[in-house]
N, C-alpha and C positions, 0 to 999 in steps of 0.2 A: 504494500500500499503506499509505503514512504517513498519507495523507488518510482513508483507511477506519478506522485505527486510531485517529485522533483523533476521528471521528465516534463511533464505538463509546464511546470514553472519555466523551465530552460526554454521550453518551446515559446511560450510567451514571451519572455525577454528578448529570445532571438528574433522573434517576428518585429517586436518593438525596434530594433535596431536596423532592421533592413528595410521597415516600411517607409522610411522617410528618406532613404539612400537612392529609390529607384526615380531616376531622373527624366527618362523619357517613355515611361510606360504609358500607354494608351488607356483610356478609361473606357470601359465598355458598359453597355446598358442602354434602354432606350431613353431617348430623349424626349423632352416634351415641348410642345409650342407654347409661348406665352400667353397664347389666347385661348387655349383648350383646358379643360380639368387637368391638374397636374396628376400624372400617374407615370410610375416607372415600377419595375419589377416587383414580384410579390414575395415580401420578406418571409412568409410562411414556408416558403419552397427553398429557403437558404438554411443549411443547418450549420450551427456555430462550429468553430474550428480552434483546437488548442485553448479552450477554457473561454473562448470569445463569447461574449453574450450579445443576442440581437435584441434590442428592445422592441417591444410589441406596441402597436397602436393605443391610444387611449382605450382604457377599457370601459364599459358602461356608457359611452358618450355616443349620441347620435352621430351619425356620418354627416360631412358636409362635402362640397367641392371648392376647388381653389384653381386661382390662375397666378402664374408668376410673371413679373415685370420681364425677367430673363432668367433661364437656367444655366446659362454659361457665359462667363465673363473673361475679358483677355485683358491682363495688367500690361502687356505689351513688354517692351524692354525695361528692366529694373536692375539696379546695381546689386550686386551680392550683399548680403547683409541689411538691406532693406527692409522694413516691416511695413506691408501695405493691408489694406483692408478693402472691402467691398460690401455694399448693402443691397441686398435682395429683397425687392418689395414683394410681399403676398397678399393676396386679395382673396376675401371669403366670397365666392360666387354662389354658395349656397344658401340653405334656408335656417341652418343651425349653427350655433357660435363654432368657430375654428378654435381647436386647442392644440398648441404645439407642445409636445410632452418632451422632446429631446432633438438637439441637432448634434449628430455623430459624426465628426470628421474622419476622413480616411487615413489621417496621418497627425503625428504629435506636433508637427511642424503649422497646423492649422487651429486655430481656436475660434469657437463660435459664441455669438451673443444673439438673442433672439427675444421676440415678444412673448412675454410668460402669460400675460392676461389673455383671458378668451378674446378672440377676434370677432365680432359682431357680423353677421351678413351685410354685405355691401361694404364694408371696412377693410382696412389695409393694415397689416403687420411688416414687420422688418426681420430679417435674418442677415447677420452681418458675420463674414467670415475675415478673420485676421491671419495673415500668413507672413512667417519669418523666414526669408530666403537665404539665412546664413549658411546652410550646409548644403546648397545646391549650385549647380552649373547649369547653363544651356537651357533648353525647353523643358518646362515642366508642366504637368497637368494633374490637378488635385480635385478632390471632391469632399462633399459632406452629404449625409442622409438625414433628411427631414421627416421625424416621426409625428404624426398627428393623426386626427380622426378624420380621415380619408379613406376612401375604399381601397386603394392601392398604394399603401404606405410600405416603405419609405419614399419620399419624393427625393431625387439626387439632384444636387445643384454642383455646378462645375466651375473652375477658373483654370486659366494658363496663364503662364509667364515665361518671358525668355530672359533669364538671369545672366547679367554680365559681370565681368570681373571689376 
């Protein structure tokens, strides 16, 4: 039992070290248009890996629909070491309050902020991704998964940057 826990712990630590080192990895997944209800892959079909947990949509909350101002942003050329951020606007296009339960970045180099209060129908909320380019060179493509009370959560938002020395 102790050996199994040690192996899992080392796997998780190893995954953490390499997850931010991949510089030219393409992000795969279904992209959504800003004018359509936000929907990407079904989180229920993804099995957790090496102790990684997948957050579930907000339970016991009625579902709603959303539209994003954009789901992909390009920072363009930035200097290595720059700390940049981008705000994604999310609009509740449904009839029930939108509740964002979690925004989970794909990398430790990205930190999220988001509207924590319920977003009423027709109103807008914000999801901000902060990116630290210190450990990167060249083109990077990063993402964050937004967990909310929508039919097909999580919603994936992406950004790219070209890190210059």
